[in-house]
C-alpha positions in Angstrom: 55.4 128.2 136.3 56.1 127.7 132.6 55.5 124.3 131.0 59.3 124.1 130.3 60.2 124.6 133.9 57.5 122.1 135.0 58.9 119.5 132.6 62.5 120.1 133.8 61.4 119.7 137.4 59.6 116.4 136.5 62.6 115.0 134.8 64.8 115.8 137.8 62.2 114.2 140.1 62.1 111.1 137.9 65.8 110.7 138.0 65.7 110.8 141.8 63.1 108.1 141.8 65.0 105.9 139.4 68.4 106.3 141.0 69.7 103.2 142.8 69.2 103.6 146.5 72.4 104.1 148.5 73.6 101.3 150.8 72.2 101.6 154.3 74.2 101.8 157.5 72.8 98.5 158.6 73.9 94.9 159.1 72.9 92.2 156.7 73.2 88.5 157.5 73.7 85.7 155.0 72.7 82.2 156.0 71.8 81.1 152.5 71.9 82.5 148.9 68.3 83.7 149.5 69.7 86.3 151.9 72.3 87.8 149.6 70.2 90.4 147.7 69.0 92.1 150.9 72.3 91.7 152.8 74.3 93.6 150.2 72.1 96.7 150.7 73.9 97.1 154.0 77.5 98.4 154.7 78.1 95.6 157.2 77.6 92.0 156.0 77.9 88.9 158.2 78.2 85.5 156.7 77.1 82.5 158.7 77.8 78.8 158.1 75.8 77.4 155.1 76.1 75.2 152.0 75.9 76.8 148.6 73.7 74.7 146.2 75.5 72.8 143.5 76.1 74.8 140.3 75.5 78.2 141.8 77.9 81.1 142.5 78.0 82.8 145.9 78.2 86.3 144.5 78.6 89.4 146.6 78.2 92.6 144.7 79.0 95.0 147.5 78.4 98.7 148.1 81.6 100.8 148.4 83.0 100.8 151.9 81.3 97.6 153.0 82.8 95.5 155.8 82.3 91.7 155.5 82.7 89.4 158.5 82.7 85.6 158.1 81.1 84.0 161.2 81.1 80.5 159.9 82.4 78.1 157.3 80.9 78.0 153.7 80.8 74.7 151.8 80.1 74.3 148.1 78.0 71.4 146.9 79.4 69.4 144.0 78.5 69.7 140.3 80.6 69.5 137.2 80.5 73.1 135.9 82.7 76.0 135.1 82.2 78.1 138.2 83.3 80.3 139.9 82.1 79.1 143.3 82.6 82.5 145.0 82.8 86.0 143.6 83.1 89.3 145.5 83.3 92.8 144.0 83.3 96.3 145.3 85.6 99.2 146.2 87.2 100.0 149.6 86.0 96.7 151.0 87.2 95.2 154.3 86.8 91.4 154.1 87.5 89.6 157.4 87.5 85.9 157.2 88.2 85.5 160.9 89.9 82.2 160.2 86.8 80.6 158.6 86.8 78.3 155.6 85.5 78.2 152.0 85.4 74.4 151.3 85.4 73.5 147.6 85.0 69.8 148.1 88.0 69.2 145.8 88.3 65.4 146.4 84.9 64.9 144.6 86.4 66.4 141.5 90.1 65.5 141.6 91.2 63.0 138.9 94.9 63.9 138.4 94.0 65.8 135.2 93.0 69.3 136.5 91.8 71.3 133.6 93.3 69.0 131.0 90.4 66.5 130.9 88.1 64.4 133.0 85.2 66.1 134.7 84.6 69.9 134.4 86.0 71.6 137.5 84.8 75.0 138.7 87.8 77.3 138.1 88.7 79.6 139.5 87.1 78.7 142.8 87.4 82.3 144.2 87.2 85.4 142.0 88.3 88.5 143.9 87.3 91.8 142.3 87.6 94.2 145.2 89.9 96.9 146.5 90.7 97.4 150.1 91.7 94.4 152.3 91.0 90.7 152.2 92.3 88.9 155.2 92.3 85.7 157.4 90.4 83.4 155.0 91.1 79.7 154.5 90.3 77.9 151.3 90.2 74.1 151.6 90.3 71.6 148.8 89.7 73.7 145.7 88.5 71.8 142.6 91.2 73.4 140.5 92.6 77.0 140.4 91.9 78.9 143.7 92.1 82.7 143.4 91.7 84.9 140.3 92.5 88.4 141.3 91.5 91.5 139.3 91.2 94.3 141.8 89.9 97.7 140.6 92.2 99.7 142.9 94.9 98.9 145.5 94.2 95.6 147.4 96.1 93.9 150.2 95.5 90.1 150.7 97.0 88.8 153.9 97.1 86.0 156.4 95.4 83.5 154.0 95.6 79.7 153.9 95.2 77.6 150.8 95.1 73.9 151.9 95.0 71.5 149.0 97.4 69.2 150.7 95.0 66.2 150.4 95.6 66.5 146.6 99.2 65.3 147.0 98.0 61.7 147.3 96.6 59.6 144.4 93.0 58.6 144.4 91.0 55.9 142.5 90.6 58.3 139.5 94.2 59.7 139.2 96.0 56.6 137.8 98.7 56.8 140.5 99.4 60.5 140.1 98.6 63.2 142.7 94.9 63.6 142.6 95.0 67.4 142.7 96.2 69.2 139.6 96.1 72.8 138.2 95.4 74.0 141.7 97.2 77.4 141.2 97.2 79.5 144.4 96.9 83.0 143.0 96.4 83.8 139.3 97.1 87.5 138.9 96.3 89.9 136.0 96.1 93.2 137.8 97.9 96.3 139.2 98.6 97.5 142.7 98.3 94.3 144.6 100.0 93.0 147.8 99.8 89.3 148.8 101.5 88.6 152.1 102.0 86.4 155.1 100.0 83.5 153.7 100.5 79.7 153.3 99.8 77.9 150.1 100.0 74.1 149.8 98.9 73.0 146.3 99.9 71.2 143.1 100.6 74.1 140.7 102.0 77.6 140.7 101.9 79.2 144.2 101.7 82.6 142.3 101.3 83.1 138.6 101.5 86.7 137.4 100.1 86.8 133.9 100.3 90.6 133.5 100.3 93.7 135.7 102.3 96.3 137.5 103.1 97.1 141.1 102.6 93.7 142.6 104.3 92.6 145.8 104.4 88.9 147.0 106.1 88.8 150.4 106.4 86.7 153.5 104.5 83.7 152.1 105.1 80.0 152.4 104.7 77.9 149.2 104.5 74.1 149.7 104.3 71.3 147.2 103.6 73.1 143.9 105.4 74.7 141.0 106.9 77.7 142.8 106.5 81.4 142.2 106.0 82.2 138.6 105.8 85.2 136.3 103.8 83.9 133.4 103.0 82.2 131.3 103.3 85.5 129.3 101.1 85.8 126.2 101.2 88.5 123.5 100.7 92.2 124.1 101.4 92.0 127.8 103.3 94.2 130.2 104.8 92.9 133.5 106.7 95.5 135.6 107.3 96.7 139.1 107.2 93.2 140.7 108.7 92.5 144.1 109.0 88.9 145.4 110.7 88.9 148.8 111.1 87.0 152.0 109.1 83.9 150.8 109.8 80.3 151.8 109.4 77.8 149.0 109.4 74.2 150.1 109.3 71.0 148.0 108.2 72.7 144.8 109.3 72.0 141.2 111.3 75.2 141.2 111.5 78.2 143.5 111.3 81.0 140.9 110.3 80.9 137.3 109.7 83.3 134.4 107.9 81.5 131.6 106.9 83.2 128.3 105.1 81.5 125.4 107.2 80.7 122.4 104.5 82.2 120.2 104.0 85.4 122.1 104.9 88.8 120.6 105.1 92.4 121.7 105.4 91.7 125.5 107.8 92.8 128.1 108.9 91.6 131.6 110.9 94.3 133.4 111.8 95.8 136.8 111.5 92.5 138.7 113.2 92.1 142.1 113.7 88.9 144.1 115.1 89.4 147.6 115.5 87.3 150.7 113.7 84.2 149.4 114.6 80.7 150.6 113.9 77.5 148.7 114.5 73.9 149.8 113.7 70.5 148.4 113.4 71.9 144.8 112.6 69.0 142.5 113.5 70.3 139.0 115.2 73.7 139.1 116.3 76.4 141.5 115.6 79.2 139.0 114.1 78.7 135.6 113.8 81.4 133.0 112.3 79.9 129.8 110.9 81.4 126.6 109.7 78.1 125.1 106.4 77.6 127.0 104.4 75.3 126.9 107.6 73.3 126.4 110.3 73.3 129.0 113.7 74.2 127.6 112.4 73.7 124.1 112.8 76.0 121.1 112.5 79.6 122.5 110.6 82.4 120.9 111.9 86.0 120.8 108.7 88.0 121.0 108.9 88.8 124.7 111.7 91.0 126.1 112.9 90.1 129.6 115.0 92.9 131.0 116.3 93.8 134.4 114.8 97.3 134.3 116.0 99.6 137.0 116.6 97.0 139.7 118.8 94.0 140.0 117.0 90.8 139.2 118.3 89.3 142.4 119.0 91.8 145.2 120.6 91.3 148.6 120.0 89.8 151.1 121.0 86.6 149.4 118.4 84.4 147.7 119.3 80.9 149.0 118.1 77.8 147.2 118.8 74.1 147.6 117.8 71.7 144.8 117.5 68.0 144.9 120.3 65.8 143.7 118.6 65.1 140.3 117.6 68.8 139.8 119.3 71.6 137.9 120.4 74.7 139.8 119.7 77.4 137.2 118.4 77.1 133.6 118.0 80.1 131.2 116.5 79.6 127.8 116.2 82.9 125.9 115.1 83.7 122.5 117.6 85.3 120.2 118.1 88.9 121.6 115.2 88.6 123.9 117.0 88.7 127.3 118.7 92.0 128.0 119.9 94.2 130.8 118.8 97.8 131.3 120.2 98.6 134.7 120.7 102.3 135.0 124.0 101.8 136.8 125.3 99.3 134.1 126.6 102.0 131.7 130.0 100.3 131.8 128.5 96.8 131.5 125.3 97.1 129.5 123.1 94.0 128.9 124.0 92.2 132.1 122.1 90.7 135.0 123.9 91.0 138.4 123.2 87.7 140.2 125.8 88.2 143.0 123.1 87.6 145.7 121.9 84.3 144.2 123.2 81.2 146.0 122.1 77.7 144.8 123.4 74.4 146.1 122.8 70.8 145.2 122.0 69.2 141.9 123.9 70.0 138.7 124.4 73.0 136.5 121.6 73.7 134.0 121.8 75.1 130.5 122.1 78.8 129.7 121.0 79.5 126.1 121.2 82.7 124.0 122.4 84.9 126.9 125.9 85.6 128.2 125.0 88.5 130.4 124.7 86.8 133.8 127.5 88.3 136.0 128.8 87.5 139.5 127.3 84.0 139.5 128.5 80.6 138.6 126.9 77.2 138.8 
């Protein structure tokens, strides 16, 4: 054998030795963070009850195709730090919570300020970076934001519970305000995501879509927070292909909101559909479309285009909202020329939004600024 052939064979053999071993068809069990490194070498991972030490992330870097089964509740010890408390990554993952709980010990952090001051709160609590399915998990008392979702391929999140209801009440640190704050349910900057059949009780956005395409939010119940939001939209962002349907929004600041930053440029929000949603006990607005964020109904910017795209903004069946007596039914605050209609069937009436399926009762009419294209709806 020539020296060249022997060298080539040695190089191939070396690569084999250095290659990362494939995950084994075995079952790994996690009862403490010390078990994680060995457990994730298996394609079945079972999680028992345990407490994660303060200031550490429970991080699961999973092999593709892994099935995770929660068999007990996981509690996170308290420390003022950035977090996250939990992170999971991998492709084609099946994550079964089996109704078990991740407990963030939120009351130990809550001061009514959220991320705006006071102690440093781990946020997000749960960072989800998997494709596949993530089901039947309960999150209790998040310190601040709950889920940050950045799936690498299609992901369905279903039958989840976020219970921050204890944060509705003041505590000794919140100066009479609700102790929980900035407890967003789902912060989404991703593509190809379904969130369905879940219950979220919190003190901020139930859903906030910051950017992304092909996102479905359906069959969920949102209680106590700021409603279902697109935004806040920053510069150089695309939001498209969004379906928000058959959700029940209870006692939120508003049911549905699109909020874009006044300073944002070169961004678009298009092809958004709301269908079959119900809202009751809405405290400030039924629907709010506002291009002046972080102000509410302030001076709007015009660097983000909000357009209907190829679908009606509000589709049948009717979207039915009831606002409180001191709330406004609908408020639209557009930058100059920034709200437009691009419905393919609107050749005879370009630049319009057909809101014939939107029904809002209670309260008073809100302002509509810099846009006259809303058709088949009156306040």
